[in-house]
C-alpha positions as CSV (number, residue, x, y, z in Angstrom):
1,D,6.0,-9.9,-25.1
2,T,3.0,-8.1,-23.7
3,P,0.5,-5.5,-24.9
4,A,1.1,-3.6,-21.7
5,R,2.9,-0.3,-22.1
6,N,5.1,-0.9,-19.0
7,A,6.2,-4.3,-17.6
8,Y,8.8,-5.8,-15.3
9,V,8.8,-9.4,-14.4
10,L,11.4,-10.8,-12.0
11,D,12.1,-14.3,-10.9
12,L,12.8,-13.9,-7.2
13,S,14.4,-17.3,-6.8
14,T,17.1,-16.6,-9.4
15,D,17.0,-12.8,-9.4
16,T,16.5,-13.0,-13.2
17,V,14.7,-10.3,-15.1
18,L,12.3,-12.2,-17.4
19,L,10.7,-9.2,-19.0
20,S,11.5,-5.5,-19.0
21,K,9.4,-3.1,-21.1
22,Q,9.7,0.6,-20.3
23,S,10.2,-0.5,-16.8
24,D,11.6,2.7,-15.4
25,L,9.0,5.0,-16.9
26,P,6.8,6.5,-14.2
27,M,3.1,5.7,-14.6
28,P,-0.1,6.0,-12.6
29,P,0.0,2.9,-10.4
30,A,-3.7,3.0,-9.2
31,S,-4.3,0.6,-6.3
32,M,-0.8,-0.9,-6.6
33,S,0.2,2.2,-4.6
34,K,-1.4,0.5,-1.6
35,L,1.7,-1.8,-1.5
36,M,3.7,1.2,-0.2
37,T,1.0,2.0,2.3
38,V,1.2,-1.6,3.5
39,Y,5.0,-1.4,3.5
40,M,4.9,1.6,5.9
41,V,2.7,-0.3,8.3
42,F,4.7,-3.6,8.1
43,E,7.9,-1.7,8.8
44,R,6.5,-0.2,12.0
45,L,5.1,-3.5,13.1
46,K,8.5,-5.2,12.7
47,K,10.2,-2.4,14.5
48,G,7.7,-2.6,17.4
49,S,6.5,1.0,17.1
50,L,3.1,-0.3,16.1
51,N,1.1,-3.3,17.2
52,L,-1.6,-5.3,15.3
53,D,-3.9,-4.5,18.3
54,D,-3.3,-0.8,18.1
55,T,-6.2,1.3,16.8
56,F,-6.6,4.3,14.6
57,L,-9.5,6.7,14.5
58,V,-11.7,6.9,11.5
59,S,-12.1,10.5,10.1
60,E,-14.8,11.9,8.0
61,K,-12.4,12.1,5.1
62,A,-11.7,8.3,5.3
63,W,-15.4,7.5,5.7
64,K,-16.4,9.6,2.7
65,K,-13.7,8.3,0.3
66,G,-15.1,6.7,-2.8
67,G,-14.0,3.6,-4.7
68,S,-13.2,0.3,-3.0
69,K,-14.1,0.3,0.7
70,M,-13.8,-1.5,4.0
71,F,-16.9,0.4,5.2
72,V,-15.5,2.0,8.3
73,K,-17.6,4.5,10.3
74,V,-16.7,8.0,11.4
75,G,-15.5,8.1,15.0
76,D,-14.8,4.3,15.3
77,R,-11.3,3.1,16.3
78,I,-10.2,0.2,14.1
79,K,-7.4,-2.3,14.9
80,V,-4.3,-2.2,12.7
81,A,-4.8,-5.9,11.9
82,D,-8.3,-5.2,10.5
83,L,-7.1,-2.1,8.6
84,L,-4.3,-4.2,6.9
85,R,-6.9,-6.8,5.8
86,G,-9.2,-3.9,4.6
87,I,-6.3,-2.7,2.5
88,I,-4.9,-6.0,1.3
89,V,-8.0,-8.1,0.9
90,Q,-10.6,-5.5,0.1
91,S,-8.4,-2.8,-1.5
92,G,-10.1,-0.3,0.9
93,N,-9.4,3.3,0.2
94,D,-11.0,4.2,3.5
95,A,-8.7,1.8,5.3
96,C,-5.7,3.4,3.6
97,I,-6.7,6.9,4.7
98,V,-7.3,5.7,8.3
99,V,-3.8,4.3,8.4
100,A,-2.3,7.3,6.7
101,E,-3.8,9.7,9.2
102,G,-3.0,7.4,12.1
103,I,0.7,7.3,11.2
104,G,1.3,10.7,9.4
105,G,-1.3,12.9,11.0
106,T,-2.8,13.7,7.5
107,E,-2.9,11.8,4.3
108,E,-0.8,14.4,2.6
109,A,2.0,14.1,5.3
110,F,1.9,10.4,5.0
111,A,2.2,10.6,1.2
112,E,5.4,12.7,1.7
113,M,6.6,10.0,4.2
114,M,5.9,7.3,1.6
115,T,7.9,9.3,-1.1
116,R,10.9,9.8,1.2
117,R,10.9,6.1,2.3
118,A,10.6,4.9,-1.3
119,A,13.7,6.9,-2.2
120,E,15.6,5.5,0.8
121,L,14.6,2.0,-0.5
122,G,16.0,2.8,-3.9
123,L,12.6,3.2,-5.7
124,K,13.9,5.9,-8.0
125,N,10.7,6.5,-10.0
126,S,8.1,6.7,-7.2
127,R,6.3,9.8,-6.0
128,F,3.2,9.6,-3.9
129,A,0.3,12.1,-3.6
130,N,-1.9,9.9,-1.5
131,S,-2.1,6.5,0.3
132,T,-4.7,4.9,-2.0
133,G,-3.6,5.3,-5.6
134,W,-6.4,7.7,-6.3
135,P,-5.7,9.5,-9.6
136,D,-3.3,12.5,-9.2
137,P,-0.9,13.8,-11.8
138,K,1.9,13.8,-9.2
139,H,1.3,10.2,-8.2
140,R,3.6,7.9,-10.1
141,M,5.5,4.6,-9.9
142,S,7.5,2.6,-12.4
143,A,7.0,-1.1,-13.1
144,R,10.5,-1.8,-11.8
145,D,9.8,0.0,-8.5
146,L,6.6,-2.0,-8.1
147,A,8.5,-5.2,-8.6
148,E,11.2,-4.2,-6.2
149,L,8.6,-3.1,-3.6
150,S,6.9,-6.4,-3.9
151,R,10.2,-8.2,-3.4
152,L,10.8,-6.2,-0.2
153,L,7.4,-7.0,1.2
154,I,8.0,-10.7,0.5
155,E,11.5,-11.0,1.8
156,K,11.5,-8.5,4.7
157,F,8.1,-9.4,6.2
158,P,7.4,-13.1,5.6
159,D,5.1,-13.5,8.6
160,L,3.0,-10.4,7.7
161,Y,3.1,-11.1,3.9
162,K,0.9,-14.1,4.6
163,I,-2.1,-11.7,4.7
164,F,-1.8,-11.4,0.9
165,N,-2.9,-15.0,0.7
166,E,-6.2,-14.4,2.4
167,K,-9.2,-14.5,0.0
168,T,-11.9,-13.0,2.1
169,F,-12.3,-10.6,5.0
170,T,-15.4,-9.8,7.0
171,F,-15.7,-6.4,8.8
172,S,-18.9,-5.1,10.3
173,K,-20.8,-8.1,8.9
174,I,-19.7,-7.2,5.4
175,K,-17.7,-9.9,3.6
């Protein structure tokens, strides 16, 4: 058992559910939302419509965003490879917004794309209002959806998933 209100633990090697506690109840996922942002990038990299060396422009909105940061600067163009590390290793909200605007035009449009794609993937209890997990009453995921999304990232993108193993990332001389 766990004191957590929601939980879903899955053994990927045997596909056995080890714990399920209110696992389909939508909850605020905070930074775990970034997994869907990363999924959207990984999918485009695998299809070839995006390259790790491609760059996205940093907007004032991305630069101003609070919380965890990669410390991007307005007007800079940042490589997708660096933005992924900024999201995965540093949990950078600014990096998420740069990616969202680069792919979707606006963060709001990207959040709609995330919600549509989540539904297509069978994530039944996921709705996105932003790319970062910043608190919003409309932004929800279930524990089961988070586990399933994690499984998809591991199984569909093994070469890119290795980034999750990185412990540090230095960008603009900030480690």
